[in-house]
Structure formats: C-alpha cells, structure tokens
C-alpha positions as CSV (number, residue, x, y, z in Angstrom):
1,M,0.0,0.0,0.0
2,A,1.3,3.4,-0.9
3,M,1.7,5.8,2.0
4,R,1.1,9.6,2.3
5,Q,2.1,12.3,4.8
6,L,-1.1,13.5,6.4
7,G,-0.5,17.2,6.7
8,R,2.6,19.1,7.6
9,V,2.7,17.8,11.2
10,G,0.7,14.6,10.9
11,P,1.5,10.9,10.7
12,E,2.3,8.8,7.7
13,V,-0.8,6.9,6.7
14,S,-2.0,4.6,3.9
15,A,-3.1,6.4,0.7
16,I,-6.6,5.0,1.3
17,G,-8.2,4.9,4.7
18,L,-11.2,3.0,6.0
19,G,-14.4,4.7,7.2
20,C,-16.0,2.4,9.8
21,M,-19.4,4.1,10.1
22,P,-21.3,1.5,8.0
23,M,-20.2,-1.3,10.4
24,S,-22.8,0.0,12.9
25,G,-25.9,-0.1,10.8
26,S,-25.8,3.4,9.2
27,Y,-26.3,1.9,5.7
28,G,-28.7,-0.9,6.7
29,S,-28.3,-3.9,8.9
30,A,-24.7,-4.9,9.7
31,A,-23.2,-7.9,11.4
32,E,-20.4,-7.1,13.8
33,A,-18.3,-10.0,12.7
34,D,-18.4,-8.6,9.1
35,G,-17.1,-5.3,10.3
36,I,-14.3,-6.8,12.3
37,A,-13.3,-9.0,9.3
38,A,-13.3,-5.8,7.1
39,I,-10.9,-4.1,9.6
40,H,-8.6,-7.0,9.8
41,R,-8.5,-7.4,6.0
42,A,-7.7,-3.6,5.7
43,L,-4.8,-4.0,8.1
44,D,-3.6,-7.0,6.2
45,L,-3.6,-5.0,3.0
46,G,-1.6,-2.1,4.6
47,I,-4.6,0.2,5.2
48,N,-3.7,1.7,8.6
49,L,-6.0,4.7,8.9
50,L,-9.3,3.8,10.6
51,D,-11.9,6.5,11.1
52,T,-14.8,6.3,13.5
53,A,-16.8,8.7,15.8
54,D,-18.5,8.6,19.1
55,V,-21.9,9.2,17.4
56,Y,-21.7,6.2,15.1
57,G,-24.1,3.7,16.5
58,T,-24.2,5.8,19.7
59,G,-20.8,4.5,20.7
60,H,-21.1,1.0,19.3
61,N,-18.7,1.8,16.4
62,E,-15.9,2.8,18.7
63,E,-16.4,-0.3,20.7
64,L,-16.4,-2.5,17.6
65,V,-13.2,-0.8,16.3
66,G,-11.6,-1.2,19.7
67,R,-12.3,-4.9,19.8
68,A,-11.0,-5.3,16.2
69,I,-7.6,-3.7,16.9
70,R,-7.0,-4.9,20.4
71,D,-4.2,-7.2,19.3
72,R,-3.0,-5.0,16.4
73,R,-2.9,-1.5,18.0
74,D,0.6,-0.8,16.7
75,E,-0.6,-1.3,13.1
76,V,-3.3,1.4,13.3
77,V,-3.5,5.2,13.0
78,L,-6.7,5.5,15.0
79,A,-9.0,8.5,14.2
80,T,-12.3,9.3,16.0
81,K,-14.5,12.3,16.3
82,F,-16.6,14.2,18.9
83,G,-19.1,17.0,19.0
84,F,-22.5,15.7,18.0
85,V,-24.8,15.4,21.0
86,A,-27.7,12.9,21.0
87,G,-31.1,13.8,22.5
88,A,-33.3,11.6,24.7
89,N,-34.8,9.9,21.6
90,G,-31.4,9.1,20.2
91,R,-31.6,11.7,17.4
92,L,-29.0,14.4,17.1
93,A,-29.7,17.3,19.3
94,G,-26.9,19.7,18.5
95,V,-23.1,20.3,18.5
96,N,-21.0,20.8,21.6
97,G,-17.5,22.2,21.4
98,R,-17.2,23.6,24.9
99,P,-13.8,22.8,26.5
100,E,-15.3,20.8,29.4
101,Y,-17.2,18.7,26.9
102,V,-14.1,18.1,24.8
103,H,-12.4,16.5,27.8
104,E,-15.5,14.5,28.8
105,A,-16.0,13.2,25.2
106,C,-12.3,12.2,24.9
107,E,-12.4,10.2,28.1
108,A,-15.5,8.4,27.0
109,S,-14.0,7.5,23.6
110,L,-10.8,6.3,25.1
111,K,-12.8,3.9,27.3
112,R,-14.9,2.6,24.4
113,L,-11.9,2.2,22.1
114,G,-9.9,0.5,24.9
115,V,-6.8,2.6,24.2
116,D,-4.6,5.0,26.1
117,T,-4.2,7.5,23.2
118,I,-6.2,8.5,20.2
119,D,-4.0,9.2,17.2
120,L,-6.2,11.7,15.5
121,Y,-9.0,13.4,17.4
122,Q,-11.4,15.5,15.3
123,Q,-14.2,17.9,16.0
124,H,-17.1,16.5,14.0
125,R,-18.7,19.8,13.4
126,V,-17.9,23.4,14.5
127,D,-20.0,24.4,17.4
128,P,-21.8,27.7,16.4
129,E,-22.0,28.8,20.1
130,T,-18.4,28.2,21.1
131,P,-15.4,30.1,19.7
132,I,-13.2,27.6,17.9
133,E,-10.2,28.9,19.8
134,D,-11.7,27.6,23.0
135,T,-12.4,24.1,21.5
136,I,-8.9,23.9,20.0
137,G,-7.4,25.0,23.3
138,A,-9.0,22.1,25.0
139,L,-7.8,19.7,22.3
140,A,-4.3,21.1,22.8
141,E,-4.5,20.3,26.5
142,L,-5.4,16.7,25.5
143,V,-2.2,16.6,23.4
144,Q,-0.2,17.8,26.3
145,E,-1.7,15.1,28.5
146,G,-0.8,12.4,26.0
147,K,-4.4,11.4,25.4
148,V,-4.3,12.6,21.8
149,R,-1.5,12.8,19.3
150,F,-2.9,15.0,16.5
151,I,-5.9,17.3,16.1
152,G,-8.3,17.4,13.2
153,L,-11.6,19.1,12.1
154,S,-14.6,18.0,10.0
155,E,-16.7,20.1,7.7
156,A,-15.0,23.3,8.9
157,L,-14.7,26.2,6.5
158,A,-11.6,28.2,5.6
159,P,-12.1,31.0,8.2
160,D,-12.3,28.4,11.0
161,L,-9.3,26.5,9.7
162,R,-7.2,29.7,10.0
163,R,-8.5,30.5,13.5
164,A,-7.9,27.0,14.7
165,A,-4.4,26.8,13.3
166,A,-3.5,30.0,15.1
167,V,-4.1,28.1,18.4
168,H,-2.5,24.7,17.6
169,P,-1.3,22.9,14.5
170,I,-4.2,21.2,12.7
171,T,-3.3,17.8,11.1
172,S,-6.3,17.2,8.9
173,L,-9.7,18.3,7.7
174,Q,-12.4,15.8,6.9
175,S,-15.1,16.9,4.5
176,E,-17.1,15.6,1.6
177,Y,-15.2,15.5,-1.7
178,S,-15.7,13.4,-4.8
179,L,-16.2,13.4,-8.5
180,L,-19.7,14.7,-7.9
181,E,-19.0,17.1,-5.0
182,R,-16.3,19.6,-5.5
183,G,-17.3,22.6,-3.3
184,V,-14.1,22.3,-1.2
185,E,-12.0,23.3,-4.2
186,R,-12.9,26.9,-4.1
187,E,-11.6,28.0,-0.6
188,V,-11.1,25.0,1.6
189,L,-8.4,23.1,-0.2
190,P,-6.4,26.3,-0.8
191,A,-6.6,27.0,2.9
192,C,-5.4,23.5,3.7
193,E,-2.4,23.9,1.4
194,E,-1.6,27.3,2.9
195,L,-1.8,25.9,6.5
196,G,-0.2,22.5,5.8
197,I,-3.4,20.6,6.7
198,G,-4.1,17.2,5.2
199,F,-7.5,16.4,3.8
200,L,-9.7,13.3,4.3
201,P,-12.5,13.1,1.8
202,F,-15.5,11.3,3.2
203,A,-18.3,10.0,1.0
204,P,-15.7,9.7,-1.9
205,L,-18.0,7.2,-3.6
206,V,-21.2,9.3,-3.0
207,R,-22.6,6.9,-0.5
208,G,-22.3,3.9,-2.9
209,L,-23.5,5.6,-6.0
210,L,-20.1,5.8,-7.8
211,A,-19.3,2.3,-6.6
212,G,-22.3,0.8,-8.2
213,S,-23.7,-0.6,-5.0
214,L,-26.4,2.0,-5.0
215,T,-28.3,2.2,-8.2
216,A,-31.5,3.8,-9.5
217,T,-33.5,0.6,-8.5
218,T,-31.8,-0.2,-5.2
219,E,-34.3,-0.7,-2.3
220,V,-33.0,1.2,0.7
221,E,-34.0,0.0,4.2
222,E,-35.8,2.4,6.4
223,S,-33.0,2.1,8.9
224,D,-30.5,3.1,6.2
225,Y,-29.0,6.6,6.9
226,R,-29.5,7.3,3.2
227,S,-33.3,7.2,3.5
228,G,-35.4,10.0,4.9
229,G,-34.2,12.7,2.6
230,R,-30.9,13.5,4.3
231,F,-28.9,13.2,1.1
232,P,-31.0,14.4,-1.8
233,R,-28.4,13.3,-4.4
234,V,-29.0,9.7,-3.6
235,G,-32.7,10.1,-2.7
236,P,-35.4,8.8,-5.1
237,E,-36.0,12.2,-6.6
238,H,-32.4,12.5,-8.0
239,R,-30.9,9.0,-7.9
240,T,-31.8,8.1,-11.5
241,A,-30.3,11.2,-13.0
242,N,-27.1,10.8,-10.9
243,A,-26.8,7.1,-11.7
244,E,-26.3,8.2,-15.3
245,L,-23.2,10.1,-14.2
246,A,-22.0,7.0,-12.4
247,H,-22.3,5.1,-15.7
248,V,-19.6,7.4,-17.1
249,V,-17.3,6.3,-14.3
250,Q,-18.1,2.7,-15.0
251,E,-17.1,3.2,-18.7
252,V,-13.7,4.7,-17.6
253,A,-13.2,1.7,-15.3
254,D,-14.0,-0.8,-18.0
255,A,-11.4,0.7,-20.2
256,H,-8.8,0.1,-17.5
257,G,-10.0,-3.3,-16.4
258,A,-10.7,-1.6,-13.1
259,T,-13.8,-0.9,-10.9
260,P,-15.7,2.3,-10.7
261,S,-14.7,2.7,-7.0
262,Q,-11.0,2.5,-8.0
263,V,-11.5,5.2,-10.7
264,A,-13.3,7.5,-8.2
265,L,-10.7,7.1,-5.6
266,A,-7.8,7.4,-8.0
267,W,-9.2,10.6,-9.3
268,L,-9.1,12.0,-5.7
269,L,-5.6,10.8,-5.2
270,R,-4.5,12.8,-8.2
271,R,-5.8,16.1,-6.8
272,R,-3.2,16.6,-4.0
273,P,-0.4,14.5,-2.5
274,W,-1.9,15.1,1.0
275,I,-5.4,13.9,0.2
276,V,-6.3,10.5,1.8
277,P,-9.9,9.3,0.9
278,I,-11.7,7.3,3.6
279,P,-14.4,5.3,1.9
280,G,-16.7,3.6,4.3
281,T,-17.7,0.0,4.1
282,K,-18.6,-3.1,6.2
283,R,-17.6,-5.6,3.5
284,V,-14.2,-7.3,3.0
285,A,-14.7,-7.4,-0.8
286,Y,-15.1,-3.6,-0.9
287,V,-12.0,-3.1,1.2
288,E,-10.1,-5.2,-1.2
289,D,-11.5,-3.3,-4.2
290,N,-10.7,0.1,-2.7
291,A,-7.2,-0.9,-1.8
292,G,-6.4,-1.2,-5.5
293,A,-7.1,2.5,-6.2
294,P,-3.6,3.8,-5.6
295,G,-2.2,1.5,-8.4
296,L,-4.6,2.9,-11.0
297,E,-3.1,5.5,-13.4
298,L,-5.8,7.6,-15.0
299,T,-5.0,9.3,-18.3
300,E,-5.6,12.9,-19.5
301,A,-8.4,11.5,-21.6
302,D,-10.0,10.0,-18.5
303,E,-9.7,13.3,-16.7
304,A,-11.4,15.0,-19.6
305,R,-14.4,12.6,-19.4
306,L,-14.6,12.8,-15.6
307,E,-14.2,16.6,-15.2
308,P,-17.7,17.7,-16.2
309,L,-19.6,15.3,-14.0
310,A,-19.9,17.5,-10.9
311,A,-21.5,20.3,-13.0
312,R,-24.2,17.9,-14.1
313,V,-25.1,16.5,-10.6
314,A,-28.8,16.8,-9.6
315,G,-29.8,17.8,-6.0
316,E,-28.0,19.2,-3.0
317,R,-25.5,17.1,-1.0
318,Y,-27.3,17.7,2.3
319,S,-30.9,18.4,3.3
320,A,-31.5,21.8,4.7
321,E,-31.5,20.4,8.2
322,Q,-28.2,18.6,7.7
323,Q,-26.6,21.7,6.1
324,T,-27.2,23.8,9.2
325,A,-24.3,22.0,11.0
326,V,-21.8,23.2,8.4
327,R,-21.1,26.8,9.4
328,V,-18.4,29.1,10.7
329,S,-17.7,29.4,14.4
330,P,-18.7,32.7,16.2
331,P,-16.1,35.4,16.8
332,P,-13.6,34.9,19.5
333,A,-14.7,35.7,23.1
334,S,-13.7,39.3,24.0
C-alpha cells in the first residue's frame, strides 16, 4: 500500500483509509463479525487509517473498532470524532465544542476504544455557540496530556481553519469531496495547502452511487441513513439522474479493467499528494476493491471525461436540516 504524509505535522498513513461508520448499521443492517473482518483485512492490506466517531451507532462503532484492533494496535492510526450530541430519543440534538465537553468526550472515547491514546481526534462539526479557539485550546490540552497525538476538524470552512491553526497545529480536515461534490476546491483546499493541513475526503463514492452498490433501482432499508431525505443526491428524486453520471465512471473503469470505485478514488488521489480518501464499508470485498485504487493510473483523456460530471449532478449534497451543521464558528470571546 502506498503511503502519504497527512498534513505538515501529521502521521504517515496509507493512501486509502477505512471509514468504519457502515459497520454499525448506518447503511442498513450490519453484522459485527463482518465489520471486524473488514478491519482485519484492511490492516492485512496495509490500510492503517481507521476512522470512527462517538456518534456512530451511539458509541457502538468505537467499541467495535476497539475490539477489532485490540491485538493490532501498533498497526493502526486511530481516528475518531466528537461534537455531535444525542437527545433523549437518540436523534442528534446539536453540537458541543465547549472545553469541558471536549475532555469529557475524549475520556468516553478512550474507554470505548480501549486505548490510552487517540492518534487523530477530530471535531465532528464546528460548534456555532463556542469560539473555535476555545475548542482547539481544550484539544491542545489533551495533546499535552498524552491522550491525543494529533488534532483534526470535520466540515469546517476556511475561516475556521485559519483561526484553529493559530491556536494549535491542525493535522487534517475531513469533508465531503468526490467526482460529484467539489465545493471544497474553491476555498477549503487552498486553505489546507496554505496551512499544511491534510485532507480526508469522506463519501468519496457518493454513498455507494459511484461504486455501483447504490443504483436507481436499489431498495433502501428504512433504517439506512441514506433514507429520509438527508442526502438528496442519492434520494429517489435524483438518484436516477445521478446514476447516469455513475455510468460514465463505469465506462472509464471498464477501459482500464478496473472498478468504478477505483476510478473515483484514483481521481481524488491525483488532486493533491496530501489527500487521503476514507471510503466507508462493512464488507471485505469492498475493502479489497478500494485498496487497488492507488495503483490505477488515469489518463488525461480519462480526466477530460470525468471533469464535467460535478457540474451535471442533480440535487444538493445535504438536506436543509443537515446543512445547518456546516457553518463558521462565532467570533472569539472578547
């Protein structure tokens, strides 16, 4: 597996990471044994970056990852996230970046993961009520205490990145980026380059659409996180149109004897040397498929075919409710 430096101050990680969220039922039912097998296969293939969060499965995902790596901790760059707060009904009730909560959430994650140190601890969303300087200050304290090695953010915008980096070096930013979603190219990626921040594209396969596992006719379980209108691009109103775009990716893959997932991931890897996609899966076969992406060389003709796809995508990436969590932190406290 090819390796990449994650940001100016971050660790060396595999060029492809593994998003563990689907292992806790976010994309339909999931057997724990399958998730653990997927993690073990990833490690066998040299994929060392595992990404989870305290909110995935309401803690279950961290526990699963912890069990999977118990005897292989030294092979793993372990990343998790905090910040989303669940209400009494289990639904998300908001975002919390207050310093005292940062420490509390870290202690809980360490316990669920069964580790002494989290390699990459990330704020899942910027708290609109807490100056990001306060949140990063608390994360820096965790680094000083040895409970966290590196600090990351998720779905933060360029102004927040600059404010955060002024407090403590930021290793990585995690946001959606793919052949069909390129919004980060305008301001966020230039800010990452300026500040030496690595980038972890999540949903690089557009929640299965570019992989071919989600098609226009796929029946989505009610428990599947892709149901309920959260992601309009893969919802019933737009999926047929966007599946046509995925067909172009399939044609490029066929020309190379590759898979569409490998094409979509290889395209991302060509954007910057500090980009590390983290496709999520609960299946060994998909882990093996994704691991082949760094070895795929796309041509200029391929690039020309793939470049227009984002301009033709139908629907927004998030519902209006989901989008409210992607915003800039308030001004620093006076």
